[in-house]
C-alpha positions in Angstrom: -40.8 39.5 -9.4 -40.4 40.5 -13.1 -43.4 42.0 -14.9 -45.3 39.7 -17.4 -44.0 41.7 -20.4 -40.4 41.2 -19.2 -40.9 37.4 -18.7 -42.5 37.2 -22.2 -39.6 39.2 -23.7 -37.0 36.9 -22.0 -38.9 33.8 -23.3 -38.9 35.3 -26.8 -35.2 36.1 -26.6 -34.4 32.5 -25.4 -36.6 31.1 -28.3 -34.8 33.2 -30.9 -31.1 33.8 -30.3 -29.6 37.1 -31.1 -29.1 37.7 -34.8 -26.0 39.7 -35.9 -26.3 41.3 -39.4 -23.0 42.4 -40.9 -21.4 43.1 -44.3 -20.3 40.0 -46.2 -16.5 39.6 -46.6 -14.6 37.3 -48.9 -13.7 35.1 -45.9 -17.5 34.2 -45.5 -17.6 32.5 -48.9 -17.2 28.8 -47.8 -19.9 29.1 -45.1 -22.2 31.1 -47.4 -21.8 28.6 -50.3 -22.5 25.8 -47.8 -25.8 27.6 -46.9 -26.7 28.0 -50.5 -26.3 24.3 -51.1 -29.0 23.6 -48.5 -31.7 25.9 -50.1 -34.0 23.8 -52.2 -34.6 25.3 -55.6 -31.7 27.7 -55.3 -30.0 28.4 -58.6 -26.2 28.2 -58.5 -24.2 29.2 -61.5 -21.0 27.3 -62.3 -18.9 30.5 -62.9 -20.7 33.4 -61.4 -21.0 31.8 -58.0 -17.3 30.7 -57.8 -15.1 32.0 -55.0 -13.3 34.2 -57.4 -16.5 35.8 -58.9 -18.1 36.3 -55.5 -14.9 37.9 -54.1 -14.8 40.2 -57.2 -18.5 41.1 -56.6 -17.8 41.9 -52.9 -14.8 44.0 -53.9 -17.0 46.1 -56.2 -19.8 46.3 -53.6 -17.9 46.3 -50.3 -20.7 47.6 -48.0 -23.9 46.2 -49.5 -23.8 42.4 -49.4 -24.7 41.0 -46.0 -24.7 37.9 -43.8 -26.8 37.0 -40.8 -25.2 35.1 -37.9 -26.6 33.3 -34.9 -24.1 32.2 -32.4 -21.4 32.9 -34.9 -22.9 30.6 -37.6 -24.0 32.1 -40.9 -27.8 31.5 -41.3 -28.6 34.0 -44.0 -27.1 36.0 -46.8 -27.7 38.4 -49.6 -25.5 39.5 -52.5 -26.4 43.1 -53.1 -24.8 45.5 -55.5 -25.3 48.5 -57.6 -24.4 49.7 -61.1 -24.6 53.3 -59.9 -28.2 53.7 -61.2 -30.1 50.9 -59.4 -29.5 48.3 -56.8 -29.9 44.5 -57.3 -30.4 41.7 -54.8 -29.1 38.2 -55.6 -29.1 34.9 -53.7 -31.3 36.0 -50.9 -31.6 33.1 -48.4 -32.2 32.1 -44.8 -31.5 28.6 -43.5 -34.8 26.8 -43.2 -34.7 26.4 -39.5 -34.2 30.1 -39.0 -37.0 31.3 -41.2 -40.0 33.3 -39.9 -37.8 35.2 -37.4 -37.5 38.4 -39.5 -33.9 37.6 -40.4 -34.6 38.0 -44.1 -36.4 41.3 -43.5 -33.5 42.6 -41.4 -31.0 41.7 -44.1 -33.1 43.3 -46.8 -33.3 46.4 -44.6 -29.5 46.5 -44.2 -29.1 46.3 -47.9 -31.7 49.0 -48.6 -30.1 51.3 -46.1 -26.7 50.9 -47.7 -28.1 51.5 -51.2 -30.0 54.6 -50.1 -26.8 56.0 -48.5 -25.2 55.5 -52.0 -28.0 57.6 -53.6 -29.7 54.6 -55.2 -33.5 55.0 -55.6 -34.6 51.7 -57.0 -33.8 48.0 -56.3 -34.7 44.9 -58.3 -34.3 41.2 -57.9 -35.2 38.0 -59.7 -37.3 35.4 -58.0 -37.8 32.2 -59.9 -41.5 31.6 -60.5 -41.3 28.2 -58.8 -39.8 29.7 -55.7 -43.1 29.8 -53.7 -41.4 30.7 -50.3 -39.3 33.4 -51.8 -42.2 35.0 -53.8 -44.4 34.9 -50.7 -41.7 36.6 -48.7 -41.3 39.5 -51.3 -45.0 40.0 -51.5 -45.3 40.0 -47.7 -42.7 42.7 -47.2 -44.2 45.0 -49.9 -42.3 44.4 -53.1 -44.1 44.7 -56.4 -44.0 42.0 -59.0 -43.5 43.6 -62.4 -45.8 42.2 -65.1 -45.0 44.9 -67.8 -41.4 43.8 -68.6 -39.6 40.9 -70.1 -36.4 39.6 -68.6 -33.7 38.8 -71.1 -30.2 37.4 -70.7 -27.4 36.5 -73.0 -24.9 33.8 -71.9 -21.4 34.8 -72.8 -19.8 31.6 -71.5 -21.6 28.3 -72.0 -19.8 26.8 -69.0 -21.8 29.1 -66.7 -24.7 26.7 -66.3 -27.3 27.0 -63.5 -27.7 24.1 -61.1 -30.9 24.0 -59.1 -30.3 22.7 -55.6 -32.4 19.8 -54.3 -34.3 19.3 -57.5 -34.1 16.0 -59.4 -33.0 15.9 -62.9 -36.2 15.9 -65.1 -34.8 13.1 -67.3 -34.5 10.6 -64.4 
């Protein structure tokens, strides 16, 4: 008869199927984009998040972006890159039904390992203030919210608008 710990471990394994974390490749785009479109409040840019731009990002950062798969299905992803000085995480997400299983933490760990290997010592990200689940996640895993900086951007192409998934138009 198996020990209690072994029975518990098997029950946990059955409850949470094996997660496979691997580098993102351009062929993952359709499935990753479909995942993004299910994440309420997720900001998708018209141009930056196109197939061509994501493929270019992955080509520039071939080992740092990541996907998480369960039974072959992509359930999480992170775009991760570096300018040679610091790393940045973009579009960090886990499908709602797979949250609270440490998948996000595992993906972040993968990215951080890759960045450290490249000699990067600092990583930043942007979390929208209204993204309560995301902000809670970053706080829980020990990231520090900066209050001493302002974030600026300058849009070079007006067609690169941001659409927030699952949020109703405020004018309706």
